[in-house]
N, C-alpha and C positions, 0 to 999 in steps of 0.2 A: 500222401498218399497224392496219386495224380488227378487233376482236376476232373479227369474225365471217370476215376474212383467216386470222386465225392457226388459228383451230378449223380450217378448209381447209388449212391447209399441214401443220398439225398430222396432219390424218387421210393426206394423202399421206405425210407420214413414216412412220404407222404403217405405210399401205401397205407400203412397201419392206422394212419391218422385219421384215414376216412371211414374207421369203425369206432370214430372218438362218438359218447352220445351228445353231447353237444352242436345242434342244427348249425349253426355259426360256421364252427371248427371243420365241420367235415365240408362244408363248403370252401371255405377257403382252403382247406386242402385240395378240394378238387381241382378247382383251377391252379393251383402249385403244380400237382401231379399232371394235370394236362401240359402247363408249359414246359415241365423237366421231360417230361416225355418227347414232345418237338424236338427238344435239344438237342435229346440219345439219338432220335430219328434221325436227324441232321449228322451227326457223327457217325453213326452207320454207316448210311449212306455213303460218306465221305470216305472210310475207311474201304466199302465196299468199290468204291469206283477207285481209288488209289491202291490197293491190294496191301495196306500197310496198316500198323497202327498209327495211331495222330500222338503228337505229345501235346504237353497243353499250349504251345503257342497256335500251334492249328484249331485247336478247340476253342482258343480264345477268341479266333478270327470269327469262326462257327459262330460264337456266342455275338459279336461286333455284329456279323449282320444278319443274324437274327435280331437285334437290338434296332439295328436300323430299319428293318423293313414293320416290325410293330410301329416304329415313329413315325412312319410315310403313313401306316394304316390309320394311327391315330389320326393325324393331319386331312386326309382322307372323309374319313369318317365325319372328322368336327364340321367339314366342309359342306358335307351332307347332311347337316341335323341330328347322326345317329351316336346320340348317347350312349344307348345300351352297349352299343361296340365297342366305343371308346372308353368306357371304365373296363370291358372286359381286356380288352389290346393292351390296357395299362398295367391291370393287374399282373398279365404277362410279363411287361417290361420288367415290373419290379424285381419277380423272380428270374429274372434271366441278368438283372444288371449284378445280381448279388454275386456271379461267377464272374464277372471282371477282375481284373485286380483294381487296386485300388486307384483312383484318377487323381491326376495331377491339381493342383490349383491351378488358377489362372495366372499369378506370378510365376509359378514353377514353370509353366506353358509358355510367357515370355521369355524368362529368361531363357529358356532350350532355342527359342527360335532365334535370340540375337547374338545367340553363342553359334548359330550354326549356319547365321549371314554372313558372322566374321570369319568362320570358318572356311565358308565358301568363298569368300570373296563376292558376293553378289550384291550387282548395284542398281540393276533394275529388273522390272517385271519378266525378261526374257529369261531371268537367271533363276527363277522363282520353282522352276523342276531342280536345279543340285539341290538347292537347301530343302524341299519335300524331301528327295530322296536321302536326306541324311537325317531326318526329321523320321521317318517313317518308321524305319526299325526302330528309333532312341525310344517314341512316343508310341510306340504300338500297345494298345488296347489299356494306355493308361489317360487317354486325351481323347478327344475328338476331330478325327484332322479334317472334317469341314470345319471347322472352326479353327485350326490352325491356320490351314490354307489363306481362311481370311483374314487373319494378322499377320502372317507371311505378305502378301498381297498387301495390304496397307502400309506394312514397316517397308517396302520397298519402293512403292508410288511415293511416299513421303519423304 
């Protein structure tokens, strides 16, 4: 089952869950359904723009983009003291993270960075682009590229 099909099936399940007699369960399913609908709308928009059927890698990149937006919103809302909106964004974030591939551990990311630096022969911060180019394809969706970038920068500076 493709990622897009899995998301669609999850939406159907969430829609059925809204009929649950348990009030708390209905509320959770409503939040889940809203997040899934946002994700499917973004996928469909991309399909319409490109006039193609999207593969799992492209759908994963859309999920990553939406997660990044949620994280940015959370930090903005926290700065403004809007705890109600922070909670809503965090609930959506949890739903979206379920569609990402399993994340690599810090040790695995460090090992991948070390291997990419050795492979590219990078020796200074000027070579950071070469290393990022290698790692972007290898770690896409499985690691936060902002953290990877900071790790590369630290390794090349020191």
